[in-house]
C-alpha positions in Angstrom: 0.0 0.1 0.0 1.6 3.4 -0.9 0.0 6.6 0.1 1.8 9.9 -1.0 1.3 13.1 -3.1 1.5 12.5 -6.7 -0.5 11.6 -10.0 0.2 9.3 -13.0 2.7 10.0 -15.8 0.4 11.4 -17.9 -1.0 13.9 -15.5 2.2 15.0 -14.4 3.2 15.5 -18.1 0.3 17.7 -18.6 1.3 19.7 -15.4 4.8 20.3 -17.1 3.0 21.6 -20.1 0.6 23.8 -18.3 3.3 24.9 -16.0 6.4 25.0 -18.0 8.5 27.0 -15.4 7.4 24.6 -12.3 10.8 22.8 -11.3 8.7 20.0 -9.6 9.6 20.5 -6.0 7.6 22.2 -3.5 9.6 23.9 -0.7 8.2 24.8 2.6 10.3 27.6 4.3 11.5 27.3 7.8 9.5 28.8 10.7 9.9 32.3 11.2 12.6 32.4 14.0 15.0 30.6 11.5 14.3 32.3 8.4 17.4 34.1 8.1 19.9 31.5 9.0 18.2 28.8 7.1 15.9 29.7 4.0 17.9 32.8 3.1 21.2 31.2 3.3 20.1 27.9 1.2 17.3 25.3 1.2 19.6 23.0 2.1 21.2 24.8 5.2 19.0 23.2 7.8 18.1 19.5 7.0 15.1 18.6 9.2 13.7 22.2 9.6 12.6 22.7 5.9 10.3 20.4 4.0 11.4 19.7 0.2 8.9 17.6 -1.5 7.9 16.4 -4.9 5.3 14.4 -6.5 5.1 10.6 -6.9 5.2 9.2 -10.4 2.6 6.4 -9.5 2.8 5.1 -13.2 6.4 4.6 -12.9 6.0 2.7 -9.0 3.5 0.5 -10.6 5.4 -0.4 -13.6 8.5 -1.1 -11.7 6.5 -3.3 -9.2 5.2 -5.2 -12.0 8.8 -5.7 -13.7 10.8 -6.4 -10.5 8.3 -8.2 -8.3 5.2 -9.2 -10.1 3.1 -6.9 -8.4 -0.2 -6.1 -10.1 -1.9 -2.8 -9.3 -5.3 -3.5 -7.7 -6.4 0.1 -6.9 -5.2 3.3 -7.5 -6.9 6.8 -6.9 -7.2 9.8 -4.4 -7.9 9.0 -0.8 -11.4 10.4 -0.5 -12.6 7.4 -2.8 -11.1 5.2 -0.1 -13.8 6.9 2.2 -16.5 7.1 -0.1 -15.9 3.3 -0.9 -16.1 2.0 2.6 -16.8 4.3 5.1 -20.5 4.6 6.0 -22.3 7.7 7.4 -24.6 7.8 10.2 -26.4 10.7 8.7 -29.7 9.7 6.9 -29.3 11.9 3.7 -32.3 10.3 2.1 -35.2 8.6 3.7 -34.2 5.5 5.4 -31.3 5.0 3.1 -27.4 5.3 4.4 -25.1 6.7 1.7 -21.3 6.7 1.7 -19.8 9.9 3.1 -16.2 10.7 4.0 -15.9 10.5 7.5 -13.8 13.7 7.4 -16.4 15.6 5.6 -18.9 14.2 8.1 -17.3 15.5 11.3 -16.1 18.8 9.8 -20.0 19.7 9.1 -19.5 20.2 5.4 -17.1 20.7 2.8 -16.3 24.5 3.4 -13.5 24.2 5.9 -10.1 25.3 4.9 -8.7 21.9 5.9 -11.1 20.0 3.8 -10.3 22.3 0.9 -6.5 22.0 1.4 -6.9 18.2 1.4 -9.2 17.4 -1.2 -9.4 20.3 -3.7 -7.4 20.3 -7.1 -6.2 23.9 -7.3 -4.3 24.8 -10.5 -1.2 26.3 -8.9 -1.2 23.0 -6.7 -3.2 20.3 -8.5 -1.5 17.4 -6.8 -2.0 18.6 -2.9 -4.4 15.5 -2.4 -2.8 12.3 -1.2 -3.3 9.2 -3.7 -3.4 5.5 -2.7 -2.3 2.8 -4.6 -2.7 -1.1 -3.5 -0.4 -3.7 -5.4 -0.9 -7.5 -5.0 0.4 -10.6 -6.0 -0.4 -14.2 -5.4 -3.9 -15.8 -5.1 -4.9 -14.4 -1.5 -7.0 -11.3 -1.7 -7.1 -11.2 -5.6 -10.6 -10.1 -5.6 -9.9 -6.9 -3.6 -11.8 -3.9 -5.2 -12.0 0.0 -4.3 -15.6 0.3 -3.5 -17.7 0.3 -6.5 -16.4 -0.5 -9.7 -15.4 2.3 -11.8 -14.2 4.6 -9.0 -10.6 3.5 -9.3 -8.3 5.5 -11.6 -6.3 3.8 -14.4 -2.4 3.5 -14.4 -1.7 2.8 -17.9 2.0 2.3 -19.2 0.7 3.7 -22.5 0.2 7.4 -22.8 -3.3 8.7 -22.5 -2.9 12.5 -22.7 -6.5 12.6 -24.3 -8.5 9.6 -23.1 -10.2 9.8 -19.5 -10.7 6.6 -17.3 -13.9 6.1 -19.1 -15.8 7.3 -22.0 -18.5 8.2 -19.4 -16.5 10.8 -17.9 -17.5 14.2 -18.7 -14.8 15.7 -16.9 -11.4 14.1 -16.3 -10.6 14.5 -13.0 -7.0 12.6 -13.0 -5.6 15.4 -15.0 -4.8 19.0 -14.0 -8.0 21.6 -14.2 -6.5 23.1 -17.2 -5.7 20.0 -19.2 -9.1 18.8 -18.0 -10.7 21.6 -19.8 -8.6 21.1 -23.1 -9.5 17.5 -23.2 -13.1 18.0 -22.7 -13.0 20.5 -25.6 -11.1 18.0 -27.7 -13.7 15.5 -26.9 -16.4 17.6 -28.2 -14.5 18.7 -31.5 -13.9 15.2 -32.4 -17.5 14.2 -31.7 -18.1 10.5 -32.3 -14.7 9.9 -33.5 -13.3 10.1 -30.3 -14.5 6.8 -29.0 -11.9 4.9 -31.2 -9.2 6.3 -29.1 -10.7 4.2 -26.3 -10.8 1.0 -28.2 -10.8 0.1 -31.8 -14.1 -2.0 -31.0 -15.8 1.4 -30.0 -15.0 3.1 -33.2 -18.6 2.6 -34.2 -20.1 4.1 -31.0 -22.6 6.9 -31.0 -22.8 7.7 -27.4 -20.6 7.3 -24.5 -22.3 4.5 -22.8 -22.2 2.1 -26.0 -18.5 3.4 -26.3 -17.9 2.2 -22.6 -19.2 -1.1 -23.2 -17.2 -1.8 -26.1 -14.1 -0.8 -24.4 -15.0 -2.9 -21.5 -15.5 -6.0 -23.8 -12.3 -5.3 -25.8 -9.2 -8.1 -25.6 -6.8 -5.6 -27.0 -5.2 -2.8 -25.5 -6.3 1.0 -26.2 -4.6 2.0 -29.5 -1.9 4.8 -29.4 -3.4 8.3 -29.5 -3.2 9.4 -33.2 -1.4 12.5 -34.4 -4.9 13.5 -35.3 -5.7 13.4 -31.6 -2.6 15.0 -30.7 -3.0 18.1 -33.2 -6.5 18.5 -31.8 -5.4 18.6 -28.3 -2.8 21.5 -29.4 -5.4 23.3 -31.1 -7.8 23.3 -28.1 -5.1 24.1 -25.8 -4.0 27.4 -28.1 -7.7 28.2 -28.1 -8.1 28.0 -24.4 -4.7 30.3 -24.1 
């Protein structure tokens, strides 16, 4: 089980495209009384008193685990999906039915607190502020483990997916930085029904997201490489947004 800041390789690549001057390292300054002797001298001057952190590439971790130890990814996604999948609230949200609700959200009384915003939102300036969780597995015991309802987990594909969302049914791809999500959504609209072939060759004739999702789920081959047409469309929509 791995929990840390980070994202998949494609999301991090999008982040480098949308923020080309970001070095990939986040630095927390030393406390005020040590600012002059630590931070102003060097970020490496006072080990242990300044936090230097960067985003984990979960795609790389997943591929390394499979190559070196035969570990298969069973779960990957933001930590709030773990809460939604397994935590049950005592609040009656609709009649007599009990619905999943993150316990932190419930205890805080709503989504408006600063702490919850810092943990769960994805602001453009720091899109990977929330923790991700990845569960890897090998052997027969526990092989049926899942992450709550089907379809909640996010994919970790070795093949690039700058355009594809986890599912054709996703109207907005939350696995990507906000600006990248906006660009890919606009590209989906521009490509129209031609977008479904990017998910699977079997979905090329689909005319709506549900049929494309069904065809992709039944496909026996890996998704095709994203074509130059798709890449050119992404660039055009990116420039239009800028």
